[in-house]
C-alpha positions in Angstrom: 119.4 27.0 0.1 122.7 28.2 -1.1 125.1 25.9 -2.8 127.5 26.3 0.1 124.9 24.7 2.3 124.5 21.6 0.1 127.5 19.6 1.4 126.5 19.9 5.0 122.8 19.1 4.3 123.7 16.1 2.1 126.1 14.8 4.8 123.3 15.0 7.3 120.6 13.5 5.0 122.8 10.7 3.6 124.3 9.6 6.9 127.8 9.7 5.3 130.2 12.5 4.6 129.3 14.1 1.2 132.3 14.7 -1.0 131.7 16.2 -4.5 134.6 14.2 -5.9 133.3 10.8 -4.4 133.5 8.3 -7.3 130.6 6.4 -5.7 128.3 9.3 -5.2 125.8 8.1 -7.8 125.4 4.8 -6.0 124.8 6.7 -2.7 122.1 8.8 -4.3 120.5 6.5 -7.0 117.7 5.3 -4.7 116.6 8.9 -4.2 116.7 10.0 -7.8 112.9 9.7 -8.4 112.3 11.8 -5.3 114.8 14.4 -6.5 113.2 14.6 -9.9 109.7 14.9 -8.4 110.9 17.7 -6.0 112.6 19.6 -8.8 109.5 19.5 -11.0 107.4 20.7 -8.1 109.8 23.6 -7.3 110.0 24.6 -11.0 106.2 24.6 -11.3 105.9 26.7 -8.2 108.4 29.2 -9.5 106.7 29.4 -12.9 103.3 29.9 -11.2 104.6 33.1 -9.5 105.0 34.7 -12.8 107.1 37.6 -11.5 110.6 36.1 -12.1 112.1 35.3 -15.5 112.9 31.6 -15.7 116.6 32.3 -16.2 116.6 33.9 -12.7 114.9 31.1 -10.8 116.8 30.3 -7.7 117.1 27.5 -6.7 116.5 25.8 -10.0 118.8 24.2 -12.5 116.6 22.1 -14.8 119.2 19.4 -14.4 116.3 17.0 -13.7 115.5 17.3 -17.4 119.0 16.1 -18.3 118.7 13.2 -15.8 115.4 12.1 -17.3 116.9 12.3 -20.8 119.9 10.2 -19.8 117.6 7.7 -18.1 115.6 7.3 -21.3 118.9 6.7 -23.3 119.8 4.0 -20.9 116.6 2.2 -21.7 117.7 1.9 -25.3 121.2 0.6 -24.5 124.6 2.2 -24.6 125.1 5.3 -26.6 128.0 5.1 -29.1 
């Protein structure tokens, strides 16, 4: 899926109009975070298994799920100062 397709698909899946600048977007998506991480890991594993594409050229794949997991771990330890 191209990134131009995301807003339309998210609007359909969320049942509300997706706006990138929505200050409440996290609260709209928070309940789906674990599904998104699981799906991202599955996709990454499938792309790695192919073995014919360098990881830097994986599409679609961003590894942002690794950042989200790291931030979630930080939250378990309290605020970062």
